[in-house]
C-alpha positions as CSV (number, residue, x, y, z in Angstrom):
1,X,-13.7,25.0,63.5
2,X,-9.9,25.2,62.9
3,X,-8.3,27.7,60.4
4,X,-7.3,24.9,58.1
5,X,-10.8,23.5,58.1
6,X,-12.1,27.0,57.3
7,X,-9.5,27.4,54.3
8,X,-10.5,23.9,52.9
9,X,-14.2,24.6,53.0
10,X,-13.8,28.2,51.6
11,X,-11.8,26.9,48.7
12,X,-14.5,24.3,48.1
13,X,-17.1,26.9,47.8
14,X,-14.9,29.0,45.5
15,X,-14.2,26.0,43.3
16,X,-17.8,25.1,42.9
17,X,-18.8,28.7,42.0
18,X,-16.1,28.8,39.4
19,X,-17.2,25.3,38.1
20,X,-20.8,26.4,38.0
21,X,-20.0,29.8,36.3
22,X,-17.8,28.2,33.5
23,X,-16.0,31.5,32.9
24,X,-12.8,29.6,33.3
25,X,-12.1,26.0,32.0
26,X,-12.6,23.5,34.6
27,X,-9.1,22.2,34.3
28,X,-7.7,25.6,34.9
29,X,-9.9,26.0,37.9
30,X,-8.6,22.6,39.2
31,X,-4.9,23.8,38.9
32,X,-5.7,27.0,40.6
33,X,-7.3,25.0,43.4
34,X,-4.2,22.8,43.8
35,X,-1.9,25.7,43.8
36,X,-4.1,27.5,46.6
37,X,-3.7,24.3,48.7
38,X,0.0,24.6,48.5
39,X,0.2,28.5,49.0
40,X,-2.0,28.3,52.0
41,X,0.1,25.6,53.5
42,X,-2.8,23.2,53.6
43,X,-0.9,20.4,51.6
44,X,2.8,20.1,50.8
45,X,3.9,20.1,47.2
46,X,4.1,16.3,47.1
47,X,0.7,15.8,48.7
48,X,-1.0,18.4,46.4
49,X,0.4,16.7,43.2
50,X,-0.1,13.1,44.4
51,X,-3.4,12.8,42.8
52,X,-1.7,13.2,39.3
53,X,-0.1,9.8,40.2
54,X,-3.1,8.1,41.4
55,X,-4.2,4.8,39.9
56,X,-7.4,5.9,38.6
57,X,-5.6,8.5,36.4
58,X,-3.5,5.5,34.8
59,X,-6.7,3.4,34.4
60,X,-8.7,6.2,32.7
61,X,-5.8,7.2,30.4
62,X,-5.5,3.5,29.4
63,X,-9.1,3.3,28.8
64,X,-9.0,6.0,26.3
65,X,-6.4,4.3,24.4
66,X,-8.2,0.9,24.4
67,X,-11.5,2.6,23.2
68,X,-9.5,4.3,20.5
69,X,-8.5,0.9,19.3
70,X,-12.1,-0.2,19.2
71,X,-13.0,3.0,17.2
72,X,-10.1,2.6,14.6
73,X,-10.9,-1.0,13.9
74,X,-14.5,-0.4,13.4
75,X,-15.8,-2.5,16.4
76,X,-17.6,0.7,17.8
77,X,-19.2,1.2,14.5
78,X,-20.5,-2.3,14.3
79,X,-22.0,-2.2,17.8
80,X,-23.5,1.3,17.0
81,X,-25.2,-0.1,13.8
82,X,-26.6,-3.0,15.8
83,X,-28.0,-0.7,18.4
84,X,-29.4,1.6,15.6
85,X,-31.0,-1.3,13.9
86,X,-33.0,-2.0,17.1
87,X,-33.9,1.6,18.1
88,X,-33.8,3.4,14.8
89,X,-33.7,7.1,15.1
90,X,-36.3,7.3,17.9
91,X,-34.7,9.4,20.6
92,X,-36.7,8.0,23.5
93,X,-35.8,4.4,22.5
94,X,-32.2,5.2,21.9
95,X,-31.9,6.7,25.3
96,X,-33.7,3.7,26.9
97,X,-31.4,1.4,25.0
98,X,-28.2,3.2,25.9
99,X,-29.2,3.3,29.6
100,X,-30.2,-0.3,29.8
101,X,-27.0,-1.3,28.0
102,X,-24.9,0.9,30.3
103,X,-26.5,-0.4,33.4
104,X,-26.1,-4.0,32.5
105,X,-22.5,-3.6,31.4
106,X,-21.4,-1.6,34.5
107,X,-22.8,-4.2,36.9
108,X,-19.8,-6.3,35.7
109,X,-17.3,-4.0,34.2
110,X,-17.6,-0.9,36.6
111,X,-19.2,2.3,35.6
112,X,-16.1,4.3,34.5
113,X,-15.0,1.3,32.2
114,X,-18.5,1.0,30.8
115,X,-18.8,4.8,30.2
116,X,-15.4,4.9,28.4
117,X,-16.1,1.9,26.3
118,X,-19.6,3.0,25.1
119,X,-18.8,6.8,24.7
120,X,-17.5,6.4,21.1
121,X,-20.2,4.0,20.4
122,X,-22.9,6.4,21.5
123,X,-21.3,9.3,19.6
124,X,-21.5,7.3,16.4
125,X,-25.0,6.2,17.2
126,X,-26.0,9.8,17.8
127,X,-24.4,10.9,14.3
128,X,-26.1,8.0,12.5
129,X,-29.5,8.7,14.1
130,X,-29.0,12.5,13.7
131,X,-29.7,13.0,17.5
132,X,-27.6,15.4,19.5
133,X,-25.0,13.5,21.6
134,X,-26.1,15.6,24.6
135,X,-29.4,13.7,24.5
136,X,-27.7,10.3,24.9
137,X,-24.5,10.7,26.8
138,X,-25.8,11.7,30.1
139,X,-28.2,8.8,30.0
140,X,-25.2,6.6,29.4
141,X,-23.2,7.8,32.4
142,X,-26.1,7.9,34.7
143,X,-27.1,4.4,33.6
144,X,-23.7,3.2,34.2
145,X,-23.4,4.7,37.6
146,X,-26.7,3.3,38.5
147,X,-26.0,-0.1,37.2
148,X,-22.7,-0.2,39.1
149,X,-24.7,-0.2,42.5
150,X,-26.2,-3.7,41.4
151,X,-23.2,-5.9,42.4
152,X,-20.1,-6.0,44.4
153,X,-18.0,-5.6,41.5
154,X,-20.0,-2.8,39.8
155,X,-17.8,-0.1,41.2
156,X,-14.4,0.1,43.0
157,X,-16.4,1.9,45.8
158,X,-18.4,-1.2,46.5
159,X,-15.3,-3.2,46.9
160,X,-13.5,-0.5,48.9
161,X,-16.3,-0.5,51.4
162,X,-16.6,-4.2,51.6
163,X,-12.9,-4.6,52.4
164,X,-13.2,-1.7,55.1
165,X,-16.2,-3.5,56.6
166,X,-13.9,-6.4,57.5
167,X,-11.6,-4.1,59.5
168,X,-14.7,-2.6,61.3
169,X,-16.0,-6.1,62.6
170,X,-18.7,-6.5,59.9
171,X,-19.0,-9.3,57.4
172,X,-18.0,-8.2,53.8
173,X,-20.6,-8.0,51.1
174,X,-21.4,-10.9,49.0
175,X,-21.6,-10.7,45.2
176,X,-25.3,-10.0,45.0
177,X,-26.1,-8.7,48.4
178,X,-26.6,-5.1,47.0
179,X,-28.6,-6.3,43.9
180,X,-32.2,-5.9,45.0
181,X,-31.9,-2.2,46.0
182,X,-29.5,-1.7,43.0
183,X,-32.2,-2.9,40.7
184,X,-34.8,-0.6,42.2
185,X,-32.3,2.4,41.8
186,X,-31.9,1.4,38.1
187,X,-35.7,1.2,37.6
188,X,-36.5,4.3,39.3
189,X,-33.5,6.3,37.6
190,X,-34.5,5.0,34.2
191,X,-38.3,6.0,34.8
192,X,-37.3,9.5,35.7
193,X,-34.7,10.0,32.8
194,X,-37.1,8.7,30.2
195,X,-40.2,10.6,31.5
196,X,-38.6,13.8,32.6
197,X,-34.8,13.9,32.3
198,X,-34.9,13.7,28.5
199,X,-36.9,17.0,28.3
200,X,-34.5,18.6,30.6
201,X,-31.3,17.6,28.7
202,X,-29.7,20.3,26.6
203,X,-30.0,20.5,22.7
204,X,-27.0,22.7,21.9
205,X,-25.0,23.3,18.7
206,X,-26.0,24.3,15.2
207,X,-26.7,21.5,12.6
208,X,-23.7,22.6,10.6
209,X,-21.3,22.3,13.5
210,X,-22.8,19.0,14.5
211,X,-22.3,17.6,11.0
212,X,-18.7,18.7,10.8
213,X,-17.9,17.5,14.2
214,X,-19.0,14.0,13.7
215,X,-17.7,13.7,10.1
216,X,-21.2,13.4,8.4
217,X,-20.1,15.2,5.2
218,X,-21.6,13.2,2.4
219,X,-19.3,12.0,-0.3
220,X,-20.0,10.4,-3.6
221,X,-17.9,7.4,-4.6
222,X,-17.8,4.3,-7.0
223,X,-17.7,0.5,-5.9
224,X,-17.3,-2.2,-8.4
225,X,-19.3,-5.5,-8.2
226,X,-16.8,-8.3,-8.6
227,X,-17.7,-11.7,-10.4
228,X,-17.6,-13.5,-7.0
229,X,-19.8,-11.1,-5.2
230,X,-22.8,-12.6,-3.4
231,X,-24.7,-9.5,-4.5
232,X,-25.1,-10.7,-8.1
233,X,-28.5,-11.5,-9.0
234,X,-30.2,-9.8,-5.9
235,X,-32.2,-6.6,-6.2
236,X,-31.0,-3.5,-4.8
237,X,-33.7,-3.8,-2.1
238,X,-32.5,-7.4,-1.3
239,X,-28.8,-6.3,-1.3
240,X,-29.8,-3.7,1.4
241,X,-26.5,-1.8,0.8
242,X,-28.1,1.2,2.7
243,X,-28.8,-0.9,5.8
244,X,-25.6,-2.7,5.8
245,X,-23.1,0.1,5.0
246,X,-25.2,3.4,5.4
247,X,-24.5,4.0,1.7
248,X,-27.2,5.2,-0.6
249,X,-26.9,3.9,-4.2
250,X,-27.7,6.9,-6.4
251,X,-26.9,5.3,-9.8
252,X,-25.7,2.2,-11.6
253,X,-23.2,2.2,-14.5
254,X,-23.5,-0.9,-16.7
255,X,-21.2,-1.3,-19.7
256,X,-22.6,0.2,-22.9
257,X,-26.1,0.7,-21.2
258,X,-24.8,3.7,-19.4
259,X,-26.5,4.9,-16.3
260,X,-29.4,3.0,-15.0
261,X,-31.7,4.6,-12.5
262,X,-31.4,2.7,-9.1
263,X,-34.9,1.3,-8.6
264,X,-35.4,-1.1,-5.7
265,X,-36.2,-3.9,-8.2
266,X,-33.1,-3.4,-10.3
267,X,-30.8,-6.6,-10.1
268,X,-27.1,-6.2,-9.5
269,X,-24.9,-7.7,-12.2
270,X,-21.3,-8.6,-12.2
271,X,-19.1,-5.6,-13.4
272,X,-21.7,-3.1,-12.3
273,X,-20.3,0.2,-11.1
274,X,-22.4,1.4,-8.3
275,X,-22.4,5.2,-7.6
276,X,-22.8,5.5,-3.9
277,X,-23.2,8.3,-1.4
278,X,-22.4,8.4,2.2
279,X,-20.1,9.5,5.1
280,X,-16.4,9.2,4.6
281,X,-16.1,6.4,7.3
282,X,-18.8,4.3,5.6
283,X,-17.2,4.6,2.2
284,X,-13.8,3.7,3.5
285,X,-15.4,0.7,5.5
286,X,-17.2,-0.9,2.5
287,X,-14.2,-3.0,1.4
288,X,-13.2,-4.4,4.7
289,X,-16.6,-5.8,5.8
290,X,-16.3,-9.5,6.4
291,X,-18.1,-11.8,3.9
292,X,-18.8,-8.9,1.6
293,X,-17.1,-9.1,-1.9
294,X,-18.3,-5.7,-3.1
295,X,-15.1,-3.6,-3.5
296,X,-14.1,-0.2,-4.5
297,X,-12.6,0.5,-7.9
298,X,-9.6,1.9,-6.2
299,X,-7.2,0.2,-4.1
300,X,-7.6,1.1,-0.3
301,X,-5.9,-1.6,1.8
302,X,-4.1,-0.8,5.0
303,X,-0.9,-2.5,3.2
304,X,-1.2,0.2,0.4
305,X,-1.5,3.1,2.9
306,X,1.2,1.9,5.2
307,X,3.6,1.7,2.2
308,X,3.3,5.5,1.9
309,X,-0.3,6.3,0.8
310,X,-2.2,8.6,3.0
311,X,-5.6,10.2,2.8
312,X,-6.3,14.0,2.4
313,X,-9.4,16.1,2.1
314,X,-8.7,19.1,-0.2
315,X,-11.1,22.0,-1.1
316,X,-11.2,23.6,-4.5
317,X,-10.8,27.4,-4.1
318,X,-11.7,30.3,-6.5
319,X,-9.0,30.7,-9.2
320,X,-8.1,27.0,-9.1
321,X,-6.7,25.6,-12.3
322,X,-9.0,22.6,-11.7
323,X,-12.3,24.6,-12.1
324,X,-14.5,23.3,-14.9
325,X,-12.1,20.5,-15.7
326,X,-12.8,16.8,-15.2
327,X,-10.6,14.3,-13.6
328,X,-10.4,12.4,-16.9
329,X,-9.6,15.4,-19.0
330,X,-6.8,16.5,-16.4
331,X,-5.3,12.9,-16.5
332,X,-5.3,13.5,-12.7
333,X,-3.9,10.3,-11.6
334,X,-1.1,10.2,-14.2
335,X,-0.3,14.0,-13.8
336,X,0.0,14.1,-10.0
337,X,0.4,10.4,-9.1
338,X,-2.7,10.7,-6.8
339,X,-6.1,9.0,-6.8
340,X,-9.4,10.7,-6.2
341,X,-11.5,8.4,-4.2
342,X,-14.7,10.5,-3.5
343,X,-16.1,13.9,-4.2
344,X,-18.3,16.0,-2.0
345,X,-20.4,18.7,-3.3
346,X,-22.7,20.2,-0.7
347,X,-26.4,19.4,-1.3
348,X,-25.5,17.7,-4.8
349,X,-25.8,14.1,-5.8
350,X,-23.7,13.0,-8.8
351,X,-25.5,11.0,-11.5
352,X,-22.4,10.1,-13.6
353,X,-18.9,8.7,-13.1
354,X,-16.7,10.8,-11.0
355,X,-14.2,11.0,-13.8
356,X,-16.5,12.9,-16.1
357,X,-17.7,15.4,-13.5
358,X,-16.8,19.0,-14.0
359,X,-15.1,20.4,-10.8
360,X,-16.7,23.5,-9.1
361,X,-15.6,25.9,-6.4
362,X,-16.4,24.4,-3.0
363,X,-15.9,20.7,-4.1
364,X,-14.1,18.6,-1.5
365,X,-11.9,15.8,-2.9
366,X,-10.9,12.8,-0.9
367,X,-7.4,12.2,-2.2
368,X,-5.1,9.2,-1.7
369,X,-1.4,9.2,-2.2
370,X,2.1,10.1,-0.7
371,X,2.4,13.1,1.5
372,X,5.2,14.6,-0.8
373,X,2.8,14.5,-3.8
374,X,0.0,16.4,-2.1
375,X,1.9,19.6,-1.4
376,X,2.8,20.3,-5.0
377,X,-1.0,19.5,-6.0
378,X,-2.2,22.1,-3.4
379,X,0.4,24.8,-4.4
380,X,0.1,24.5,-8.1
381,X,-3.6,24.1,-8.4
382,X,-4.7,26.6,-5.7
383,X,-6.3,24.1,-3.3
384,X,-6.9,24.2,0.3
385,X,-5.7,21.3,2.4
386,X,-8.5,20.7,4.9
387,X,-7.4,17.5,6.9
388,X,-5.2,14.5,6.9
389,X,-7.8,11.8,7.4
390,X,-5.4,8.9,7.4
391,X,-5.6,8.9,11.2
392,X,-9.2,8.1,11.4
393,X,-9.4,5.6,8.5
394,X,-10.5,2.0,9.4
395,X,-8.1,-0.7,10.3
396,X,-10.7,-3.6,10.1
397,X,-8.0,-6.2,9.7
398,X,-6.9,-5.3,13.3
399,X,-10.3,-5.8,14.7
400,X,-9.5,-9.0,16.5
401,X,-6.5,-7.5,18.2
402,X,-8.7,-4.5,19.5
403,X,-11.1,-7.0,20.9
404,X,-8.3,-9.2,22.4
405,X,-6.7,-6.1,24.0
406,X,-9.9,-5.1,25.5
407,X,-10.7,-8.7,26.7
408,X,-7.1,-8.8,28.4
409,X,-8.1,-5.7,30.4
410,X,-11.5,-7.3,31.3
411,X,-10.0,-10.4,32.4
412,X,-7.4,-8.7,34.4
413,X,-10.1,-6.6,36.1
414,X,-12.2,-9.6,37.0
415,X,-9.1,-11.7,38.0
416,X,-10.1,-11.7,41.6
417,X,-13.2,-13.6,40.8
418,X,-11.5,-16.1,38.6
419,X,-10.7,-19.6,39.8
420,X,-7.0,-18.7,40.0
421,X,-4.8,-17.4,42.6
422,X,-4.1,-14.1,40.7
423,X,-5.2,-10.5,41.5
424,X,-4.1,-8.1,38.9
425,X,-4.6,-4.5,39.8
426,X,-6.8,-2.4,37.5
427,X,-4.0,-0.1,36.2
428,X,-1.8,-2.9,35.4
429,X,-4.8,-4.8,33.6
430,X,-5.5,-1.8,31.4
431,X,-1.9,-1.3,30.6
432,X,-1.6,-5.0,29.5
433,X,-4.4,-4.3,27.2
434,X,-2.6,-1.3,25.8
435,X,0.5,-3.3,25.2
436,X,-1.5,-5.7,23.2
437,X,-2.7,-2.8,20.8
438,X,0.7,-1.4,20.6
439,X,2.4,-4.8,19.8
440,X,-0.1,-5.5,17.1
441,X,0.1,-1.9,15.7
442,X,-3.6,-1.5,16.3
443,X,-2.8,1.7,17.9
444,X,0.5,3.2,16.8
445,X,2.9,4.9,19.1
446,X,2.5,8.3,17.6
447,X,-1.2,8.1,18.1
448,X,-0.9,7.0,21.7
449,X,-1.1,10.4,23.5
450,X,-3.6,11.9,21.1
451,X,-5.9,9.2,22.2
452,X,-6.0,10.7,25.8
453,X,-8.3,13.5,26.9
454,X,-5.8,15.2,29.1
455,X,-8.0,18.0,30.4
456,X,-10.3,15.5,32.1
457,X,-7.3,13.7,33.6
458,X,-6.2,17.1,35.1
459,X,-9.7,17.6,36.6
460,X,-9.9,14.1,38.2
461,X,-6.3,14.4,39.6
462,X,-6.8,17.9,41.2
463,X,-10.0,16.7,42.8
464,X,-8.3,13.7,44.4
465,X,-5.7,16.0,45.8
466,X,-8.5,18.1,47.2
467,X,-10.0,15.1,48.7
468,X,-6.7,14.5,50.5
469,X,-6.9,18.1,51.9
470,X,-10.3,17.3,53.3
471,X,-8.9,14.3,55.1
472,X,-5.7,15.9,56.4
473,X,-7.4,19.0,57.8
474,X,-10.3,17.0,59.5
475,X,-12.8,18.9,57.4
476,X,-14.7,15.6,56.6
477,X,-14.9,14.6,60.3
478,X,-16.1,18.0,61.1
479,X,-19.0,17.7,58.7
480,X,-19.8,14.3,59.9
481,X,-20.0,15.6,63.4
482,X,-22.2,18.4,62.3
483,X,-24.6,16.1,60.6
484,X,-25.0,13.9,63.8
485,X,-25.5,17.0,66.1
486,X,-28.0,18.3,63.7
487,X,-30.4,15.4,63.0
488,X,-29.6,13.1,66.0
489,X,-32.6,14.1,67.9
490,X,-35.0,13.1,65.1
491,X,-34.7,9.4,65.2
492,X,-32.6,6.6,63.6
493,X,-33.9,7.1,60.1
494,X,-33.1,10.7,60.2
495,X,-29.5,9.8,61.3
496,X,-29.4,7.4,58.4
497,X,-30.6,10.0,55.9
498,X,-28.0,12.4,57.4
499,X,-25.0,10.1,56.6
500,X,-26.5,9.5,53.2
501,X,-26.6,13.3,52.5
502,X,-23.0,13.8,53.9
503,X,-21.6,11.1,51.8
504,X,-23.2,12.4,48.5
505,X,-21.8,16.0,49.4
506,X,-18.3,14.6,50.0
507,X,-18.3,12.5,46.7
508,X,-18.3,16.0,44.8
509,X,-15.0,17.2,45.9
510,X,-13.4,13.9,46.9
511,X,-13.3,10.5,45.1
512,X,-16.3,8.2,45.7
513,X,-14.0,5.6,47.4
514,X,-12.4,8.3,49.7
515,X,-15.9,9.7,50.6
516,X,-17.1,6.3,51.5
517,X,-14.1,5.3,53.5
518,X,-14.1,8.5,55.4
519,X,-17.8,8.4,56.3
520,X,-18.0,4.6,57.0
521,X,-16.2,4.2,60.2
522,X,-18.1,7.5,61.6
523,X,-21.3,6.0,60.6
524,X,-20.7,2.5,62.1
525,X,-19.5,4.0,65.4
526,X,-22.5,6.3,65.5
527,X,-24.9,3.3,64.8
528,X,-23.3,1.3,67.6
529,X,-23.4,4.2,70.0
530,X,-27.1,4.6,69.3
531,X,-27.9,0.8,69.5
532,X,-28.6,0.5,65.8
533,X,-27.6,-2.0,63.2
534,X,-24.2,-0.9,61.8
535,X,-24.7,-2.8,58.5
536,X,-27.7,-0.7,57.6
537,X,-25.5,2.4,57.9
538,X,-22.7,0.9,55.8
539,X,-25.1,-0.2,53.0
540,X,-26.7,3.3,53.0
541,X,-23.3,4.9,52.8
542,X,-22.3,2.5,49.9
543,X,-25.2,3.6,47.8
544,X,-24.8,7.2,48.5
545,X,-21.1,7.1,47.5
546,X,-21.8,5.1,44.3
547,X,-24.7,7.4,43.1
548,X,-22.9,10.8,42.2
549,X,-25.1,12.8,39.9
550,X,-25.0,16.3,41.1
551,X,-21.8,17.6,39.4
552,X,-19.5,16.4,36.4
553,X,-16.8,15.6,38.8
554,X,-17.6,11.9,39.2
555,X,-15.2,10.2,36.6
556,X,-18.0,8.6,34.5
557,X,-19.5,12.1,34.2
558,X,-16.1,13.8,33.5
559,X,-15.8,11.4,30.5
560,X,-19.0,12.7,28.9
561,X,-18.8,16.3,29.8
562,X,-16.8,17.7,26.9
563,X,-18.2,15.5,24.0
564,X,-21.8,16.1,25.2
565,X,-21.2,20.0,25.3
566,X,-22.7,20.0,28.8
567,X,-22.5,22.8,31.3
568,X,-21.9,22.4,35.0
569,X,-25.5,23.5,35.9
570,X,-26.9,20.8,33.5
571,X,-25.7,18.2,36.0
572,X,-27.0,20.2,39.0
573,X,-30.4,20.6,37.3
574,X,-31.0,16.9,36.1
575,X,-28.8,15.2,38.7
576,X,-30.3,16.8,41.8
577,X,-33.8,15.3,40.9
578,X,-32.2,11.9,40.3
579,X,-30.3,12.1,43.5
580,X,-33.4,12.8,45.4
581,X,-35.1,9.7,43.8
582,X,-32.1,7.5,44.7
583,X,-32.3,8.9,48.2
584,X,-36.0,8.0,48.7
585,X,-35.4,4.6,47.3
586,X,-32.5,3.9,49.6
587,X,-34.1,5.4,52.7
588,X,-37.2,3.4,52.1
589,X,-35.7,0.0,51.1
590,X,-32.5,-0.2,53.1
591,X,-34.2,-0.4,56.6
592,X,-36.6,-3.0,55.2
593,X,-33.9,-5.2,53.8
594,X,-31.3,-4.4,56.5
595,X,-33.5,-3.6,59.7
596,X,-32.3,-0.9,61.9
């Protein structure tokens, strides 16, 4: 073993220990690792930071922006409500559905793309079902990773190996050649995750922080039933406002009749003012749902807001001049040139019009108006500005552009399979989709960089650079030779298993594609030297490189690491058993379908 190999392997051990301890943030550990590679002379400065310009970094950054477009326009929310309608709040059914959808999508869209696309969907689904995101996000990522093994286009690793096989004298993979074993992996992995994995998944975070993080604060607002509304004549049960909008009708205000208790048999009439309670996003969305003519009493269109109206949450403090006063008595709208759209009072449901509610300490008001008007209000009346919520309001009228932008990316990604002589690289495809969002103002330029999770990109880029160090120093071939020397005397299946284990180990510090391309030629040459079928070894290496569950360093796992509040050892604990299951399936089925 040379000194350079020893340095790389030692740095690898130190990095894994620091990742596992979580005493230092993973992105900081990654930066320290890259610096160490330069200081020890293992890599030049250019090589050490080359990972930050890798195409996967551009692709993932673009995917963050594309998914933010889907979130802002409500596409994600619509999908989440459909999934919730199927599985309800049953944690087991939700996890099964998320894994199945993730696996099916990844077989076409690649696992990283699928995870990025469904991440906000699953977060919204978890909030709606009151299930911890940590119970659903790892099943999503693992389902996507396993689903990617089912087709040639399921992962870039499969495509990379297929291309390299031609250079080694082997026929490239056909589109569905990997499907039988891939389906077995999906089936075995889902059985494990649903039977055992769900119990091992963490359940962290207090209910209060969970509620605040996912914007589940309940507001009370008012919506007016117009003369043209299709809800007129229906009972509240038939109107199903709770099912369609996640808004609970807590009262009906009808002309001189005053408040009417909201019984399920009460029929909706034109001009009714419905008192509704729900999350901020659900209240803001109610106006924009296609085919629904129930509209808020206040104006809340994108046109109005883009002309200067913004949304703010303000908290009433002790000593505020608003305490004990009503919005009507204050003549709030005329005095401050602002509109109160909804009121939140923790644990309390209002049974009268908002304008007649006496304000209390701790009430949170959702206020619409110009930014220059909100500052005097906060100062003069002793309020606390909690948040500018304009950035997370819906843009339903831009929904088609969000879908078009994502479809531009998908079509670009699938361009090699289309009947045209066009091959659009993945980073170019994702940037074309981003340009659609920017041109249509679905995502605005000032929101662009906030949509990207930069810490995750630092982690991925740094580990790509470390993979380069493994190759440059020969640490990868050293480990490969060690495997052959160790298990070579135990038969062909043992050698096959050894290459599987080596590939899985290398996918942790290296990218999946790099690990596969490093091990593949060594495995093929070893098979030929032993008089064995080289395609059997190529297939085993492909599955090993595609199935990375042991650590959160796989891009699909990196995406869910922070929002799921996972720890490094969560992946080790749950992913190690899943890796053993995949190992058993591959070592059992590959020699049968691809005889040694």
